N, C-alpha and C positions, 0 to 999 in steps of 0.2 A: 803407452801411458794414457789411460782414459781418465780424464779429469774434466769435470764440468766447470770451466772457468767462467768468471763473471765478466770483467771488463775486456775490452779489446786489447789493452796492454797485457793483461794476464794471459789471454789466449796466445798472443804473440810470443810471450816469454816461454810458455809451454811448448809452442811450436819450435822455437829456437833450441830448446833443450832436446826435444825429440830428434831434430835434425843433427845436432851434435852427436847424439848417441849413435845414429845411423853412420855418420862419418867415422867415428871411433871403431865401430864394428867392422866397417869396410877396411880400415887400415890394419886391423889385426892380421889380415892375410897377406900383407905386404911387408917385405923386409926393410929394415932400417927406417922405421917410422915411429920408433918408441919416443923420440924427442918431440915429435908432432903430437902424439897422443898425450904426452905430459902437458903440453901447452893447451890442448883442447880440454883436458880435465880441469885445468885451472880456470879456463873460460866458462866451462859448465858450472863450476862452483860459484863464480861471480854472478852468473845469470840466476842460479838457484837462490842466492842471497837477495838479488833484486826481486825475484818472484815472491820470496817469503815476506819481504817488506811490503810489497804491493798487496799480498793477501791480508796482512794485518791491517793495512789501511782500509781495505774494502770491508773487513769485518768489524772495524772500529775498535780494534784491540790496542 
């Protein structure tokens, strides 16, 4: 995900999402990790919502 983020907070949110994606991809190859992937997807969605709010604040929307 290449995204030119503005604030440090935005950059850290993008970094967190990228790291979660890497973890979820790694878990795809392991058995009995579906429940973990579900939780990680929920966390990803929460971080995405935080990021969207932050983007709107920075854009003044």
